[in-house]
N, C-alpha and C positions, 0 to 999 in steps of 0.2 A: 504494500500500499505506499501511496506516495506520503512523504513527510510533510508535504505542504497542505494537505487535506485535512480538514477538522475532523476529529476523532470522535465517535459516539460508542458508548457501550450499552448494550441491551441484553438483560438477563431473561432466561425463558425464551430464548430467540428461535428455537427449532420449530415451532408450530404456532398456529393461532396468532394472537395479536403481536406477539414478538417477531415472527417471521414477517408479517405484514409491515410491521413498523420498519423493520431492517431494510426492506425494499424502499420504502418511502424516504427513508433517511438517505440511502444511496442516490436517490432521484434529486434530493436536495444538496448533493455534492459532498456528502459524509463518507468517510470510510467507517466500517462498523467492526468493532470486536463482538462477535455474536457468541453468547455464553448460554450453555445449557447442559443438560445430562446426557442427551442422546446424540453421540457423535455422528451417526449416519445422517440425521436430519440436518445437522449444522454443516456437513460437508456438501449435502445437496443444496443447501441455501447458499453456500459460498460458491457453488458451481454456477448457480443461476445469475450471480453477480460478481463474475470473475474479476479478480484484482481489487474489489472494493470491500469484501466481507472476508474476515479472518475468524475461522471457527475456534472456540475454545471450549472443549468438553470438560465441564467443571460442575460439580454439585455444590451450589452456592451455600448450602447449609452446613458444610463441613467446616471444621475449625481452622484448617489451612487453606480455604478458599480465598480469604482476602489477600494473604501473601502470594498465592499462585496468580491472582488476578493482576496484582501490581507487577509481578515479574514478567507477565505477559506483554504489559505495556512497553516494556523495553526503554523506559525514559520518555515516552510520548505523554503529552498532556491532554487528556480528554476534555472536550468541551460540553458534552452531553452524557448523562447517565440515566437510564431508565430501568428502575427496579420493578420488573414486570413478573419475574418468576413467583409462582405461588402454587400451593396444593390446597385441595378440598379436604382430603382424608385426615383424620377419621371423622365419618359422619355418623349420626346416631345420638341417643339420648347422653347427657352429661353424667347420668347416674351410671351409665356403662363404660364410660371414657377410662382408659388405662393411662397412667402417668407417662410411661415410655412413648406411647403414641401421641399424646399431646406434646411431650417435648421434642419428637421430631418434627412435628407440624411447626412449632414455633421457630425452630432452627431455620426453616426455609422462608416462613412468612413474615418474620419479625427480626430475628437476630442476623439474618444475612443483609438485609437493607441496612441495619445499624452499622455492623461491622465492616462491610464493603465500603460503605461511605466513609467511615472513619479511616480505613487504610489509604483510600483515594485522595483525601483532603490535601496531603502534602504535594500530590502531582497534578491536581486539577488546574485547568487554565483559568485566569481571572475571567469573570464573567460566565463560569460554566453553570449550566442548569441541571439539576437533579430532579427527577420526576418519580414520584411514588405513584404506583397503579393501585388506586383504592377500590372501594366497592360500597354499594349502598348498605351491605351488612355491617360497615363500620359504624352505622348509626341506627340500624334497625335489627333487633334480634329475630332470629328464625329458629324454631324448635328443630333440633336435629343437626344444626350447623354451629353448634357452640363454639368449638375451636376456631373455625374459620371467622366468625363474628368478633370474637375475642381478639383474634391475631390482626385483623384489619382495624379494629377500633384502636387498638395499641399503635399500629402503623400510621394512623391519622395523628396520633399525638406525637409520635416520632417525628413525623414531617414537620409539625409546628415547633418542637424543640430544636431541630436542625436549623429551621428558618431563622429562629432567634439567634442561634450561636454562631452562624457563619456569615450572616448578612455583612458584617463588616469586613469580611475578606473578599467581598465582591462576588460570592457565590450565592445563587439563588435556589431555593428548594420549593418545589410545588407538589400538589397532589391533584389526581383526576379520578373521576369515576366514568368508566367505559359504558356502563349500562349492562344489559344482558346480551352476550355476544355469542355468536355460533362458533364455539371453539371446542377442542377435545374436553375441557373441563365440563362444558354443558352436557356433553355425551354422558360422562360419568354421573352428573347430577340426575339426568332422566333414567339411568340404569337403576338408581336406588329404590328401595321398596318404601312403602308408606311408613312401616314401623321405623324405619331410620330417618325419614324425611317426610312428615306429613303433608307438606306443600308440594310434593314430587309432580302431581298431575297438572298444577299450574304451569310448570315449567315445560312439561311435555306438549302442553296446548300452545305455548309461545312457539315452539319449534313447528308444530302442526300447522299453526296459522301464519307462518312466515313473519313472525314478530321479533326475531333475533337480529340485532346489528351484526354486519359482517366485520371481520377483522380489519378489513381495508378501510372501511368508513372510521372505526377507532384510530387506525394508524394516521389518517388525515387529521383527525382532531388532536391527536397527541403532537403531530408535526407543528400544527399551528400554535399550540402552546410552547413548544421547544424554540421555534423560530421567530414566531410573529407577535405573539402576545407580549405586552409591556411588562415590566418588572412587577408592578403592583398586581396586574391581573394574573401573573403566574404563580405569585407567592402568597398572597394575602387571604385567599380562601380556597377551598377545594372547589376545583371546577368539574361540573357535570355536563357530560356529552348531551344530556336531555334538557338542559338550560336553553330555553328558547330565545333569551337574550344574546346568547353566544352564537347561535346558529348562523346569524348574517356575517359572522366573522370568519369562522373557520369553514363552512360549507362551500364558500366562494374562493377560498385560499387555493 
């Protein structure tokens, strides 16, 4: 990748929103360090964007992930970081939740964004933007999704804490809700039974009725936030793709 090209890091880049966002970032002139657990998907992504995408097979929830990510940069200064990687499991009643399963969940959904950002701070370009991928469940509880709701709620507070701590460094931290998107995670949701997730039928109906957003639509929204939204818009509140006031800005971008 060219050293003169602005570098973006996307976690969870192998499929869904992450893969679509990688393509949009390339269109906007970025080189992308595409991070994910599944090497084959990342290699295929890199082939589709020859010379613009560097795959890094890495489980962001592991303790050595921050050091490995910084090492992969080789001294380059990223201008954009998108914490997109997340897991839904374990689903089911909190009464049945096992401690080790909840701990593993938090490693990906909360600890990874915290400690990856911490490790990247010394090497980020001034004016860099860090985007947390949030969820409506950060603000609304769903029975059967306890770990996911809890981790996304904590991620929302993490964005706010980082925002306050790094603004004097010229680094912007934002958070965005993508809505309900047609991704592999949604397929996992529809496969749950009602005992694990009582609202599962509503999500099946969203798919059947064609009401899921496409990953590319979300990627366009995220690119608007990363490239075009002003600093206050990016940082001061969580931006929701379903916000009608924002549609006129990003849908035409």
